[in-house]
Each structure stands twice: as C-alpha cells, then as structure tokens.
C-alpha positions in Angstrom: 61.5 -52.5 -12.2 59.7 -54.0 -9.2 62.2 -52.5 -6.8 61.7 -49.0 -8.4 57.8 -49.3 -8.2 58.0 -50.4 -4.5 60.3 -47.5 -3.8 58.0 -45.0 -5.5 55.0 -46.4 -3.7 56.8 -46.1 -0.4 57.8 -42.5 -1.0 54.2 -41.8 -2.0 52.9 -43.2 1.3 55.4 -41.2 3.3 54.6 -38.0 1.4 50.9 -38.7 1.7 51.0 -39.2 5.5 53.1 -36.1 6.1 50.9 -33.8 4.0 47.7 -35.2 5.4 48.9 -34.6 8.9 49.8 -31.0 8.0 46.3 -30.4 6.4 44.7 -32.0 9.5 46.8 -29.9 11.8 45.9 -26.6 10.2 42.2 -27.5 9.8 41.9 -28.4 13.5 43.5 -25.0 14.4 40.6 -23.1 12.7 37.7 -21.9 14.9 34.5 -23.9 14.9 31.5 -21.6 14.4 28.9 -24.4 14.6 26.0 -23.7 17.0 23.4 -26.3 17.9 20.2 -25.6 16.0 16.5 -26.0 17.0 16.2 -29.4 15.4 19.6 -30.7 16.5 20.5 -32.8 19.6 23.5 -31.4 21.5 24.1 -34.8 22.9 24.9 -36.1 19.4 27.4 -33.4 18.8 29.1 -34.0 22.2 29.3 -37.7 21.3 31.0 -36.8 18.0 33.4 -34.5 19.8 34.3 -37.4 22.2 34.6 -39.9 19.3 36.9 -37.6 17.3 38.9 -36.6 20.4 38.4 -32.9 19.6 39.3 -32.0 23.2 42.6 -33.9 23.0 46.0 -32.8 21.7 46.3 -32.5 17.9 48.5 -35.6 17.4 46.1 -37.7 19.4 43.2 -36.3 17.4 45.0 -37.4 14.2 45.7 -40.9 15.5 42.0 -41.1 16.5 40.9 -39.9 13.0 43.1 -42.5 11.3 41.9 -45.2 13.6 38.3 -44.4 12.8 39.1 -44.7 9.0 40.7 -48.1 9.3 38.2 -49.5 11.8 34.9 -48.2 10.5 35.7 -46.4 7.2 34.5 -43.2 8.9 36.1 -40.0 7.6 33.9 -37.8 9.6 30.4 -36.4 9.9 29.1 -33.2 8.3 26.9 -31.3 10.7 26.3 -28.8 7.9 24.8 -31.4 5.5 23.7 -33.8 8.3 25.3 -36.7 6.5 28.5 -38.8 6.5 31.1 -37.0 4.4 31.9 -40.2 2.4 28.2 -40.5 1.4 28.3 -36.9 0.1 31.5 -37.6 -1.9 30.0 -40.7 -3.5 27.0 -38.7 -4.6 29.1 -35.9 -6.1 31.9 -37.9 -7.7 29.9 -39.4 -10.7 28.9 -35.9 -11.8 32.6 -34.8 -11.7 33.6 -37.8 -13.9 30.8 -37.2 -16.4 31.6 -33.5 -16.9 35.3 -34.2 -17.4 35.4 -37.5 -19.4 33.9 -36.0 -22.6 36.3 -33.0 -22.8 39.2 -35.4 -22.2 38.1 -37.8 -25.0 37.7 -34.8 -27.3 41.0 -33.1 -26.3 43.3 -36.1 -26.7 42.9 -36.7 -30.5 42.4 -33.0 -31.2 45.5 -31.9 -29.3 47.6 -34.7 -30.9 46.4 -33.8 -34.4 47.0 -30.0 -34.0 50.4 -30.6 -32.4 51.6 -32.9 -35.2 50.2 -30.5 -37.8 51.9 -27.5 -36.3 55.2 -29.3 -36.0 55.1 -30.5 -39.6 54.2 -27.0 -40.9 56.7 -25.2 -38.6 57.1 -21.5 -39.2 54.4 -21.5 -41.9 51.0 -19.9 -41.8 49.3 -23.0 -40.4 51.8 -23.2 -37.5 51.4 -19.4 -36.8 47.6 -19.7 -36.6 47.7 -22.7 -34.3 50.4 -21.2 -32.1 48.4 -17.9 -31.7 45.3 -19.9 -30.8 47.2 -22.0 -28.3 48.8 -18.9 -26.7 45.4 -17.2 -26.3 43.8 -20.2 -24.7 46.7 -20.7 -22.3 47.0 -17.1 -21.4 43.3 -16.4 -20.7 42.0 -18.0 -17.4 39.3 -20.7 -18.0 36.7 -18.8 -15.9 37.1 -15.7 -18.2 36.4 -17.9 -21.2 33.5 -19.5 -19.5 31.8 -16.2 -18.6 32.4 -14.9 -22.1 30.8 -17.9 -23.7 27.9 -17.7 -21.2 27.3 -14.1 -22.2 27.5 -14.7 -26.0 25.7 -18.1 -26.4 23.0 -17.6 -23.7 22.3 -13.9 -23.3 23.4 -12.3 -26.6 22.8 -14.9 -29.3 20.3 -17.0 -27.2 21.6 -20.3 -28.8 21.6 -22.1 -25.5 18.8 -22.2 -22.8 20.8 -21.8 -19.6 24.2 -20.8 -18.4 24.1 -23.5 -15.8 24.2 -27.3 -16.0 20.8 -28.8 -15.2 20.5 -30.5 -11.8 20.0 -34.3 -11.8 16.3 -34.2 -11.2 15.6 -31.7 -14.0 18.0 -33.4 -16.4 16.0 -36.6 -16.1 12.9 -34.7 -17.2 14.6 -32.8 -20.0 17.3 -34.9 -21.7 17.8 -32.4 -24.6 18.1 -29.5 -22.3 20.6 -31.5 -20.2 22.8 -32.1 -23.2 22.6 -28.4 -24.3 23.5 -27.2 -20.8 26.7 -29.3 -20.9 28.0 -27.9 -24.1 29.7 -24.8 -22.6 31.6 -26.5 -19.8 32.7 -29.2 -22.2 34.0 -26.6 -24.6 35.8 -24.7 -21.9 37.5 -27.8 -20.3 38.4 -29.2 -23.7 39.9 -25.9 -24.9 42.4 -25.8 -22.1 43.5 -29.4 -22.5 43.8 -29.1 -26.3 46.0 -25.9 -25.9 48.3 -27.5 -23.4 48.8 -30.8 -25.3 49.2 -29.1 -28.7 51.9 -26.9 -27.4 53.7 -29.8 -25.7 53.6 -32.1 -28.7 54.6 -29.4 -31.1 57.7 -28.6 -29.1 58.7 -32.2 -28.7 58.1 -33.2 -32.3 59.8 -30.1 -33.7 62.9 -30.9 -31.7 62.8 -34.5 -32.8 62.4 -33.7 -36.5 65.7 -31.7 -36.4 67.6 -34.5 -34.6 70.6 -36.2 -36.1 69.0 -39.6 -36.2 66.3 -38.2 -38.5 69.0 -37.1 -40.9 70.4 -40.6 -40.8 67.0 -42.1 -41.5 66.6 -39.9 -44.5 70.1 -40.7 -45.7 69.2 -44.4 -45.6 66.5 -43.8 -48.1 63.3 -43.2 -46.0 60.9 -40.6 -47.2 60.0 -37.7 -44.9 56.7 -39.3 -44.1 58.2 -42.7 -43.3 60.9 -41.1 -41.1 58.4 -39.0 -39.3 55.8 -41.7 -38.5 58.3 -44.5 -37.8 60.9 -42.7 -35.8 60.0 -39.0 -34.9 56.5 -39.6 -33.5 57.6 -42.5 -31.4 60.4 -40.4 -29.7 58.2 -37.3 -29.4 55.5 -39.3 -27.6 57.8 -40.5 -24.9 57.5 -37.3 -22.8 54.0 -36.6 -24.1 52.1 -39.8 -23.4 52.7 -39.8 -19.6 50.9 -36.4 -19.5 47.8 -38.1 -21.1 48.0 -41.0 -18.6 48.3 -38.6 -15.6 45.5 -36.4 -17.0 43.2 -39.4 -17.2 43.8 -40.3 -13.6 43.3 -36.6 -12.7 39.8 -36.7 -14.2 38.5 -37.7 -10.8 39.6 -34.4 -9.2 37.5 -32.3 -11.5 37.8 -28.5 -11.9 37.1 -26.2 -9.0 36.4 -23.0 -10.9 34.4 -24.5 -13.8 32.2 -26.5 -11.6 31.5 -23.4 -9.5 30.9 -21.3 -12.6 28.4 -23.7 -14.2 26.9 -24.8 -10.9 27.9 -28.4 -11.5 27.1 -30.7 -8.5 30.6 -32.2 -8.5 33.5 -32.6 -6.1 35.1 -29.2 -7.0 32.0 -27.2 -6.2 31.5 -29.2 -3.0 35.1 -28.3 -1.9 34.6 -24.6 -2.5 31.3 -24.6 -0.7 32.8 -26.5 2.2 35.7 -24.0 2.6 33.5 -20.9 2.0 30.8 -22.1 4.3 27.5 -23.5 3.2 24.8 -21.6 5.1 27.5 -19.5 6.6 29.3 -22.4 8.3 32.6 -23.9 7.1 32.4 -27.7 6.8 35.8 -28.9 8.2 35.2 -32.7 8.0 34.2 -32.2 4.3 37.3 -30.1 3.6 39.4 -32.8 5.2 38.0 -35.8 3.2 38.2 -33.9 -0.1 41.7 -32.8 0.6 42.6 -36.4 1.2 41.0 -37.3 -2.1 42.7 -34.6 -4.1 46.1 -35.4 -2.6 45.8 -39.1 -3.3 44.7 -38.5 -6.9 47.6 -36.0 -7.5 50.2 -38.4 -6.1 48.7 -41.4 -8.0 48.7 -39.5 -11.3 52.3 -38.6 -10.9 53.3 -42.2 -10.2 51.2 -43.5 -13.2 52.9 -40.9 -15.5 56.4 -41.8 -14.3 55.9 -45.6 -14.6 54.4 -45.2 -18.1 57.8 -44.2 -19.5 59.1 -47.7 -19.3 56.1 -49.2 -21.1 56.0 -46.6 -23.8 59.8 -46.9 -24.6 61.5 -50.2 -23.6 64.8 -48.5 -23.9 64.1 -46.6 -20.7 65.2 -48.6 -17.6 63.2 -47.5 -14.6 65.4 -46.8 -11.6 68.5 -47.9 -13.4 70.5 -44.7 -12.5 73.8 -43.9 -14.1 75.3 -46.7 -16.1 
C-alpha cells in the first residue's frame, strides 16, 4: 500500500512539473500589453523584469520562477491589481469555498437517495420521472439553467431581490439579502451534482441488484431489503464513493461559469477576468498562479479518489496487479 501511494505521488509530481512548465511556456510566449501608467514607477517594473528574468530564455525564466517560490513564497506580482497574486488568491478562495460547500452538502444525500430510489424502482414510473429529470439537468448547460432561473425568480416572479450575489461589504449590512442572493447559485450548482451522482449510483446499483451473488443471498433466506442494504449497496458504493471524495477536494476549484454568471468574487471569476483582461489588460502572473492551483487540486482529487478504493472495500489491494 505504501509503495503504491509513493508511486502515485511520484507520478503526480512529475505530471505536475511537466504541465506547469508547458503552461508557463505558453503564457510567457503571449505578448505583454502593459504600459506604465501615470501613477506607476517604471523602475519598479524594470526591477520586476530583472527579478523574474523576463529577458532571459524561457527555461531560465522557469527556473527563476520556481526558485522565487521556494525561497520567498513569491508566485508573482499583479501589475493590474497592484498586489501580490497570492494575496489576491487568499482573498478570493474563502468565497469560492462558501458558495460550493452548501450545494455539495445538499447534493450528496439527495443524489444518493434518488439513485437508490430509482434503482429499486427500475423501469417503473418513479424511475422514469427521475431519469427524465436527470437527463434534462445533465443535457442543459449550467449557465443556461442559471440565466433561466434569474429571469423567472428575479424579473418575472420577483421572488428574489437580485440576480447577483451581494459583495462582502453589502452582505455584512444585509444578512437576509445575502442569503436570498445565494439561493440561485446554490440551486444551480446542487442540481448538476445531484443529476450526475443520481445517474452514477442508479447504474451501479441496478447492475449489482441483478448480480449472481444477490440471487445467492436471496436463496440463503435473506429478504430483498436485507440483501439490498447488506450486500448490494456496499458493492455499488465502491465505484461511487471515490467520486464524492474527489468532488469534496475539488470544491476549492469552484465553478468558472457560475461565479461569472452570479458575479461571485471567487477564484473562478478571478481566473476569467485575468485571462480576459481586467481594465483591458491580461494578468499573466494571476493566470499562472491560478493554473497552478487548479492543476494541483485536480491531481490531488484524482489521487484521493483512487486511494479511497482500498479504504472503502478492504478486498481491493492497491497496486497488487495481476495475481
């Protein structure tokens, strides 16, 4: 087990370094449109260029960038926002977690319940209704659902005060309005997760219920409920539970489109504004640090999901290979 974990961590580090270098390489090839403004000191920017080695070859720039991270914890400076990029990330990350944690906590029990219900009522009216709802939610993009809900609940029915999430300063003055403004993004995010997990668990449980060991369990005298909850659910959760664990780790990454749609001051909206160019200027250091963050979260969630198999089902030997 330990050997397998170390092997996976080693492969993760190698993959991480290669991908980060490629991202760094392509970002540094892009043109820099920044011009020194009236209230900016050109000497500061020239010192930053010297520190980052911008006038050096790409590989030397990458080595200098990595060296600055390990020596000073410096991922770069944003001349667009006039701040260190890590400081901006620290300010935005809590908002991303807050807007994603509630939908996740809602979606897990709801997705599990609907998946089990649909599997136990397979090919009946209940299953058809749940399956149609899941198909609709998976097929329609989340931003389409978001815009539709904004139109209905805010403009047409006037049940909610705003289509956007209140900024932090306004939220402190209006707690009720802050809660109301978070209803729509919570519903949109939860709907997508519920649909995905319902479909996955229904498929796994339906296959398990028709397995030969379930017939053997019934033949030994277990009732349908006993066989289902003692044996079928345990086996169905083996491929399903890692998705929940990986999804929990991925909460930190947020949602690019939803944060932009509802003007949530999170990491996703920051990433899009850095690429698109706040105030007409792309923010390459910010794009780089967020890319590093997203890549790390993605690789970490994949490893967490894989390692969870052995804990969920002791029969699975991690890294055992063919016996």
